[in-house]
N, C-alpha and C positions, 0 to 999 in steps of 0.2 A: 706619237699622239696618244694621249691617255683619255679614255672615256670612263667616267666614274658614275654618272647617272644622267638622266635626261636633261638636267638643267645646268650641268657644269662640264666644261671641257677645258683641259689644260694642255698646252703644247709647249715643250721645252726644247730649246736648241742652244748649242754651245758655240761660242766664237770668242777666242781670247786675244792676247797681246796687250798693247798699251791702251787701246780703246776697244770697247765692246759696243758696237753701234749697229742699230738696225732701224729700218723704216717698216712700220706696219701700215700697209695700204688696204683699207677696209672697203669691201663691197658687201654690206650686210643688210639683209632684209628682215624686217620684223624683229629687230634686236632690242633687248631690254637693257643689258649692262655688258660692257666689255672692259676688262682691266688689263693693262699692259705694264709689265715690269720685269723683275728678275727674282731668282730664288736659288737655293742650294738643293742638293740631292735629297735632303731630309724634309723638304717642304711638304705641307699637308695638301695633297693634290685634289682633295674634295672641296677645297675652298678657293675663292677668287684670290689672285695674287695680292699679297699685302694683308689679307684677313686672317692668316694663320702664321705659325712660327716659320722662321727662315724664308720669308717671302716679302716682297715689297711691290706695290702696284699703284698706278695712276688710273682712276676710274672715270668712265665716260659720263655717267649719269649726273655726277655732282662736281667733277673736276678736282676731287680731293685725292690726297696721297695717303696710302695706308702702309704702316711700318710694323709688320709682324703682329698686328692686332686689328680688332674691329674698331679701333678708335681712329677717327678720320682727322686729317690735317689739311686745312685749306691750301690749295696749291695753284691750279691753273683753270683754264676755261673747260667747259664740257666739250665733248666731241661726238661726232655722229657719222653716219654713212657718207663716204666721199672724202673725209678728212684723212690726212696722212700724219701719223704720230711717230716720231722718232724717239728712241731711248738710247742714251749714251752713258756708258760706265767709263769714267775717266780714271784710269789706274795711276796716272801721274800724280793726281791731286786727291785721289780716293773719294771722288765726288760723283754724283749722278745728276744729269739734267735730261729733260724731255724737250721735244720740239713739236709744234703743231703747224703743219703746212709750211715748213721751212723757217719758222720763227722760234727762237730759243726762249723757253718759258722760265729759265732760271734754274739755279741749283736747288735740288729738293732733298738731297741726301749727302752727308759728308763723312761717312764712316765705313767705306769699303775696306776690306781686309786683305788687299792684294799682297802687300809685303809680308804680312804675317802668314799668309797661305804658302808663299814660296819659301819660307823658312822651315816649313815642316819637312821632316825627313821620311815620315811614314806615307807611302804612296796612297794607301787606303784612306787615311785621314785627309790627305790633300784632295782626293777625288770627291769625298763627301762634302767638302766645303767650297768647291768650285762654284762660281756663279753661272747660272743658266738664264738666258733671256726667255721670258715666258709670256703667254697671253691666256687669259681666262675669259670665258664667255658664259653668260647666263641668258639664253635666248628665249624668245617667244617661239611659237610654232612657225615653221617656215625655213627655207634654205639659208645657209650661211656660206659666204665666200670670202676668204681672206688671202691676201698676198703679202709675203714677207720678203724684205730685201736685206740680205746680209753682206752686201757689197758687190754683188754680181752685176749691178748697174748703178748709175749715179744716184747718190742720196738726194732727197728733197732738200735737206739742210746742207748747204754748201760752204758755210763759213769756215769750217775746219778742213777744207780740201784745198788742193792747189790748182783748181780748175781755172782760176782767173790769171794764171801765168801762161801765156801762149808760147813763149820761147822754151823749147825742151831743154836746151843746154842751161839756160838761166834757171829753169825749174829744178833741175838736178842739183845745181849749186845751192839753191835756196833750201832745198830739203836737207842737204848736208849741213848747211849752217844751222837749220832748226835742230837737227840731231845733236850738234855740238853744244848749242845753247842749252838744250834740255838736259843732257847728260853731264855737262861740265859746269853748268851755271855761269856761262860766259856772257859778255855783253853782245847782244845780237848785231848791233850796228858794226862793232869792231870785227866780228866774225865774218860778216858780209864783205867788208873791205878786205880782210885777209885772204878771202877766197877769190879775189880778183873780179868781183861783180862790179864792173865799172859803170854804174848807173848814177843818175843825179841824186841829190839829197832827198827829193820827194820819194823816189823809189826806196831808198834806204829806210826812211822813216815809215813808209807805208807797209813794207813787207817785214820790217822788224816788229812793228806793232802787231801785224797779223800773226807772226810767230809767237809773240808773247800772249796773244789772245788764245791761240791754240793750246798752249801749255798752261793756261789758266792764270797768268800773271797780269791781271786786269789793271793793276795800278800802273805798270809800265806801259801797257797798251794805251791807256788814257793819256799819260804824259806825252808820249811820242805823237799821238794823233792831234793833241791840242797844239803842240809845236808846229805840226804840219799845217793845221787849219789857220794858224795865225798868219801864215804866208799865203795860203790858198783857201780862203773861206768857203769857196764853192766846190771843193774837191769831194765829189759824191762818194767815192770809195771810203775816204777818211770819215765822212759823216756817218756812213753806215756802220763802219767798224768801231766808231766811238759811241754811237747810239745804242748798239747792242750790249756792250758791257755795262753801260749805264742801266739798261733794262734788267740785266742779270743781277746787278747789285742793288736793285730796287730804288735806283735814283731816277724816278719817273719824270720829274720836272726837267732834268738835264737831258734825258733821253727824248722827251717830247720836243725840246728845242731842236735837236739834230734831225729828228724825223720830220718835223714841219719844214725845216730848211730843205731837206731832200725833196719834199713834195712841192716846194716853191720852184726848185730846179727842174723837176719832172713830176707833174701831177699824176702820171701813170706809173710811177715807180712801184713795182709789185711788192718788194720787200717793205718799203716805207708805208704803203697802204695797210698791209697786214700788221706791221709793228704799231702803227697808229691805233688800230683797233685794240691791240693788246695793252698799250699804255693807257688808253681810255678805260679799259676794263678794270685796271688796277686802281 
């Protein structure tokens, strides 16, 4: 933790591999602005994330994203005490997205340098350019309490996890299929069949689509789920996983149709209620 003056605090933590994902659970009293994002070692630590060189940040007071400057870019909703904000750096696709209370707010950044970083042979250069998750705070007077989750417990945003597969053996095979599909660019359905996952076509379509969603191939996700929903129009899981990429891709009308259908099936669906608010905000 770095203290630079009474008004700015920057906390930087590192967690790498294919995804750099965290939840910031905020219990903040008398707060003025909080900025959540990522930076490199050379970031200006006396500025909020995003407002100086080599840092990027999503700000609470206006919902805007800042990309290494004080020029704001409209992005998401504002957030406040009690909200959970997730930040995901996707090194497969070199993109960044945020979540609010478990809802994906869409891709905000498309220029991560993961592959370029790992081509560097000089260890010092590599360390200087690594990405660190960070949070900046500009508080009013009063105590501040922040809890960060770097994977030691379940994330609020569950869409890219395997929590919805109850069978451990099946889960292990599905993860193996996902890894093959990602690294070798294979067809997910064919990989599932080759691993002897003897499930019905609904399962194959659903979890193939989920795998494509995780690795950012949204066009394939939408194609498979549309096929599934033609046969099972009330499949809640398919509606959720089709409604979300529509939202990410700014296809708000299409997303709204799926979200409203989910609410017809279950008016208390937690994800659909939150997603409906986000679609309406857009």
